[in-house]
C-alpha positions as CSV (number, residue, x, y, z in Angstrom):
1,M,117.9,169.8,-100.4
2,F,120.4,168.1,-98.1
3,K,123.0,165.4,-98.6
4,A,122.3,162.0,-97.0
5,L,123.3,158.3,-97.1
6,W,120.2,156.8,-98.8
7,L,119.3,153.2,-98.5
8,D,116.7,151.6,-100.7
9,K,115.3,148.1,-101.4
10,N,112.9,147.3,-104.2
11,E,112.3,144.8,-107.0
12,H,115.7,145.6,-108.3
13,G,117.4,144.7,-105.0
14,F,119.2,146.7,-102.3
15,S,121.1,149.9,-102.9
16,A,123.1,152.4,-100.9
17,A,124.2,155.8,-102.2
18,V,125.0,159.3,-101.0
19,Q,122.6,161.6,-102.7
20,H,120.6,164.9,-102.3
21,V,117.2,164.6,-100.7
22,D,114.4,167.2,-100.6
23,E,114.0,168.6,-97.0
24,A,110.2,168.4,-97.5
25,R,110.5,164.6,-97.3
26,L,111.8,164.6,-93.7
27,P,109.6,162.7,-91.3
28,E,107.5,164.4,-88.7
29,G,109.1,165.6,-85.5
30,D,109.3,168.6,-83.2
31,V,113.0,169.4,-83.6
32,L,114.8,170.1,-86.9
33,V,118.6,169.7,-86.6
34,S,121.8,170.3,-88.5
35,V,124.1,167.3,-88.1
36,A,127.7,168.2,-87.6
37,H,129.1,164.8,-86.9
38,S,127.9,161.2,-87.0
39,T,129.6,157.8,-86.8
40,L,129.6,154.3,-88.1
41,N,128.5,151.7,-85.5
42,Y,128.1,148.0,-86.1
43,K,124.4,148.3,-86.6
44,D,125.1,151.1,-89.2
45,G,127.5,148.7,-91.0
46,L,124.9,146.0,-91.1
47,A,122.3,148.4,-92.6
48,I,124.7,150.1,-95.2
49,T,126.1,146.8,-96.5
50,G,122.7,145.1,-96.4
51,R,124.2,142.2,-94.4
52,G,121.6,142.3,-91.7
53,P,117.8,142.9,-91.4
54,V,118.3,146.2,-89.6
55,V,116.2,148.5,-91.8
56,R,112.5,147.8,-91.5
57,A,111.1,150.7,-93.5
58,W,112.2,151.8,-97.0
59,P,113.7,154.0,-98.3
60,M,115.9,154.9,-95.3
61,V,118.5,157.4,-94.3
62,A,121.2,155.6,-92.4
63,G,122.7,156.6,-89.1
64,I,121.7,155.8,-85.5
65,D,123.9,158.6,-84.0
66,G,124.2,162.3,-84.5
67,A,125.5,165.5,-82.8
68,G,125.0,169.0,-83.9
69,T,122.8,172.1,-83.5
70,V,119.1,172.6,-83.3
71,L,117.7,174.7,-86.2
72,E,114.0,174.9,-85.3
73,S,112.0,173.5,-82.4
74,T,108.5,173.4,-81.0
75,H,109.6,171.2,-78.1
76,P,109.7,173.1,-74.8
77,K,113.2,171.8,-73.8
78,W,114.9,172.8,-77.1
79,Q,115.6,176.1,-78.8
80,A,117.4,177.0,-82.0
81,G,121.1,177.1,-81.3
82,D,121.1,174.3,-78.6
83,R,123.7,171.5,-79.1
84,Y,122.4,168.0,-78.9
85,I,123.4,164.3,-79.0
86,H,121.2,161.6,-80.4
87,N,121.6,157.8,-79.9
88,G,119.2,155.0,-80.9
89,W,115.4,155.3,-80.8
90,G,115.0,153.4,-84.1
91,L,116.9,155.9,-86.3
92,G,118.4,154.2,-89.3
93,E,115.9,151.3,-88.7
94,T,112.3,152.6,-88.7
95,R,113.0,156.3,-89.0
96,W,115.4,158.4,-91.1
97,G,118.8,158.7,-89.4
98,C,121.7,161.1,-88.9
99,L,124.1,160.2,-91.7
100,A,122.8,163.3,-93.4
101,E,123.1,167.1,-93.2
102,R,119.6,167.5,-91.8
103,A,117.3,165.4,-89.6
104,R,113.9,165.9,-88.0
105,L,113.8,164.3,-84.6
106,K,111.8,164.2,-81.3
107,G,113.0,166.5,-78.6
108,S,112.2,163.8,-76.0
109,W,115.0,161.6,-77.6
110,L,117.8,164.2,-77.4
111,V,120.4,164.7,-74.8
112,K,122.1,168.1,-74.3
113,L,125.7,168.0,-75.4
114,P,127.9,168.4,-72.3
115,R,129.8,171.7,-72.6
116,T,133.2,170.0,-72.3
117,L,132.6,167.8,-75.4
118,S,132.7,168.9,-79.0
119,T,130.3,167.3,-81.5
120,R,133.3,165.4,-82.9
121,Q,134.3,164.0,-79.5
122,A,130.7,163.0,-78.8
123,M,130.6,161.0,-82.0
124,A,134.0,159.6,-81.3
125,L,132.2,158.0,-78.4
126,G,128.8,157.6,-80.1
127,T,126.5,154.7,-79.2
128,A,129.5,152.5,-78.8
129,G,131.0,154.7,-76.1
130,Y,127.6,155.4,-74.5
131,T,126.9,151.6,-74.5
132,A,130.3,151.0,-72.9
133,M,129.5,153.5,-70.1
134,L,126.1,151.9,-69.6
135,S,127.9,148.6,-69.2
136,V,130.4,150.0,-66.7
137,M,127.5,151.5,-64.7
138,A,125.8,148.1,-64.7
139,L,128.9,146.5,-63.2
140,E,129.0,149.2,-60.5
141,R,125.3,148.7,-59.7
142,H,126.1,145.0,-59.0
143,G,128.9,145.8,-56.7
144,V,132.0,145.5,-58.8
145,H,134.9,147.7,-57.5
146,P,138.5,148.3,-58.7
147,G,140.7,145.8,-57.0
148,D,138.2,143.0,-57.1
149,G,140.1,141.1,-59.8
150,E,140.4,140.8,-63.5
151,V,137.7,142.3,-65.7
152,L,137.4,140.8,-69.2
153,V,136.5,143.0,-72.2
154,T,135.6,141.0,-75.4
155,G,135.8,142.4,-78.9
156,A,138.3,144.8,-77.4
157,T,139.4,146.5,-80.6
158,G,135.9,147.4,-81.6
159,G,134.1,150.6,-80.7
160,V,132.4,149.3,-77.5
161,G,135.4,147.3,-76.5
162,S,137.9,150.1,-77.0
163,V,136.0,152.6,-74.9
164,A,135.1,150.0,-72.3
165,T,138.8,149.2,-71.9
166,M,139.7,152.8,-71.6
167,L,136.9,153.5,-69.0
168,L,137.6,150.5,-66.8
169,A,141.4,151.1,-66.8
170,G,140.8,154.8,-65.9
171,L,138.7,153.7,-63.0
172,G,141.5,151.5,-61.7
173,H,140.3,148.0,-62.9
174,H,142.7,145.3,-64.0
175,V,141.5,144.9,-67.6
176,V,142.1,141.8,-69.8
177,A,141.3,142.6,-73.4
178,A,140.3,139.7,-75.7
179,T,140.8,140.3,-79.5
180,G,141.3,138.5,-82.7
181,K,143.9,141.1,-83.8
182,P,147.1,140.3,-81.9
183,Q,148.8,143.1,-83.9
184,E,146.7,145.6,-82.0
185,A,148.0,144.6,-78.6
186,D,150.1,147.8,-78.2
187,Y,146.9,149.8,-79.0
188,L,145.0,148.1,-76.3
189,M,147.8,148.5,-73.8
190,R,147.8,152.2,-74.6
191,L,144.1,152.3,-73.8
192,G,144.9,150.8,-70.4
193,A,144.6,147.0,-70.8
194,A,146.9,145.1,-68.3
195,S,147.1,142.1,-70.6
196,V,145.7,140.9,-74.0
197,I,144.4,137.4,-74.8
198,D,143.5,135.8,-78.1
199,R,139.7,135.6,-78.7
200,T,140.1,131.9,-79.7
201,E,140.5,131.2,-76.0
202,L,136.8,132.0,-75.7
203,S,135.2,131.6,-79.1
204,S,134.7,127.8,-79.3
205,P,132.1,125.7,-77.4
206,G,133.3,125.0,-73.9
207,K,132.3,123.4,-70.6
208,P,129.2,124.9,-68.9
209,L,131.3,125.6,-65.8
210,Q,135.0,126.4,-66.0
211,K,137.8,127.6,-63.8
212,E,136.9,130.9,-62.1
213,R,138.8,133.9,-63.4
214,W,136.8,137.1,-64.1
215,S,135.4,139.3,-61.4
216,A,133.3,141.0,-64.2
217,V,132.9,140.9,-67.9
218,I,131.8,143.4,-70.6
219,D,130.9,141.3,-73.6
220,A,130.2,142.8,-77.1
221,V,130.5,139.4,-78.9
222,G,127.7,137.0,-77.8
223,S,127.5,133.3,-78.8
224,H,130.2,131.0,-77.5
225,T,132.3,133.8,-76.2
226,L,129.6,135.0,-73.9
227,A,128.8,131.4,-72.8
228,N,132.5,130.8,-71.9
229,A,132.8,134.2,-70.2
230,L,129.8,133.2,-68.0
231,A,131.4,129.8,-67.3
232,Q,134.6,131.5,-66.2
233,T,133.1,134.3,-64.0
234,R,133.9,134.1,-60.3
235,Q,131.4,133.7,-57.5
236,R,128.9,136.5,-57.5
237,G,130.5,138.2,-60.5
238,V,128.5,140.1,-63.2
239,V,128.6,139.9,-67.0
240,A,127.2,142.9,-69.0
241,A,126.1,141.7,-72.4
242,C,125.8,144.4,-75.0
243,G,126.6,142.9,-78.4
244,L,126.5,140.0,-80.9
245,A,129.5,140.3,-83.1
246,Q,130.1,136.6,-83.0
247,G,126.4,135.7,-83.1
248,A,123.0,136.1,-81.3
249,D,122.9,132.5,-80.1
250,L,123.8,131.7,-76.4
251,V,124.2,128.0,-75.7
252,T,124.8,127.7,-71.9
253,T,123.4,126.2,-68.8
254,V,121.9,127.6,-65.5
255,M,125.0,126.4,-63.6
256,P,126.9,129.7,-63.5
257,F,123.8,131.4,-62.2
258,I,122.7,128.8,-59.5
259,L,126.1,127.5,-58.4
260,R,128.1,130.7,-58.5
261,G,125.5,133.4,-58.3
262,V,126.7,135.0,-61.5
263,T,124.5,137.9,-62.8
264,L,123.9,138.4,-66.6
265,A,123.0,142.0,-67.1
266,G,121.6,143.0,-70.5
267,I,122.4,146.4,-71.8
268,D,119.8,148.1,-74.0
269,S,121.2,151.4,-75.2
270,A,118.7,152.1,-77.9
271,T,115.7,152.8,-75.6
272,A,117.4,153.5,-72.3
273,P,115.5,155.9,-70.1
274,M,116.5,159.6,-70.3
275,P,118.0,159.8,-66.7
276,L,120.3,156.9,-67.5
277,R,121.3,158.5,-70.8
278,I,122.1,161.8,-69.1
279,E,124.1,160.1,-66.4
280,A,126.1,158.1,-68.9
281,W,126.9,161.2,-71.1
282,D,127.8,163.3,-68.0
283,R,130.2,160.6,-66.9
284,L,131.7,160.2,-70.3
285,A,132.3,164.0,-70.4
286,E,134.1,163.8,-67.0
287,E,136.0,160.5,-67.2
288,V,137.1,160.0,-70.8
289,D,140.8,160.4,-71.5
290,R,140.9,162.7,-74.5
291,N,144.3,161.6,-75.6
292,A,143.3,157.9,-75.5
293,L,140.1,158.8,-77.3
294,E,142.1,160.4,-80.2
295,D,144.1,157.2,-80.4
296,M,141.0,155.2,-81.3
297,V,139.5,157.7,-83.8
298,E,139.6,157.7,-87.6
299,D,137.9,160.7,-89.3
300,I,136.0,160.0,-92.6
301,T,133.5,161.9,-94.8
302,L,129.9,161.1,-95.7
303,D,131.1,160.0,-99.1
304,E,133.5,157.4,-97.6
305,C,130.9,155.7,-95.4
306,I,129.8,153.0,-97.8
307,A,133.3,151.7,-98.4
308,R,134.2,152.0,-94.7
309,A,131.0,150.2,-93.6
310,Q,132.2,147.3,-95.7
311,D,135.6,147.5,-93.9
312,L,133.8,147.5,-90.6
313,M,131.9,144.4,-91.4
314,D,135.0,142.7,-92.6
315,G,136.9,143.4,-89.4
316,R,139.3,145.9,-90.9
317,V,138.4,148.8,-88.6
318,R,140.0,149.5,-85.2
319,G,138.2,151.7,-82.7
320,R,135.8,154.4,-83.9
321,L,134.9,155.9,-87.3
322,V,133.7,159.6,-87.0
323,V,131.9,161.0,-89.9
324,S,132.3,164.8,-90.5
325,I,129.1,166.0,-92.1
326,G,128.3,169.7,-91.4
């Protein structure tokens, strides 16, 4: 038996509870792992609170992220004792996830944990930090360099936004952090933001083409915020879209693209190819400021996840929630 955050939906409705599950019920896979740490991402929050149609198979063990140790493996690249990171690949959606003491996974999904990261630090970053790094890498591929001008980060006190602010500042960019939590301005400045703006400057419908300001943008919000960010991006700038905290809609025009040559780069972290995943995690291990990372982390237990997922959905969480399991 192992402890897990169990989600179910039947004729009696939706339920979420931490309970013991028979290990024999684990899905097929070529790697059995012990999970030392996991985390609560936005998608986890939607699943655990039942607020979004994330889960597509019932019952479900929640948790898209995990880090720990391999217990058994028939996969050629993995042996008992190896340390791993898991992000995405449908866990917590179509396949049992890592908010549990045990998981059975596919070896082809796993990334070896860099030696300079602990499992807790890896989950302090989690899919949010990994997505932030993929977004930074997308800006770099499109020719964005430190000194080019202001880089906007939306949803800056969230997981992706916090790590993106820290990474960009560490690379020498002039970061402008947009947030709906003005009381967290000092926190964002400690992460490296040069200035902080209120999200209301971006969150309402705006003109399709506005005054040029941003050399680049990392947007975790979507909807009107993304549309306004596009409309304010400078000639040949790039916008990395990686979230939908405000909404999945995008009401805009082609004008930023055909009159200013703006690039909209989509960030898919869940099924990113393995070379990109390894590059992102290697860079995180090298470039993350460990002290700044600690400033954005709150440690919780598996038993606290349901209540804290509600807080996450209600905007009462800053930075990252790391779940200690094993």
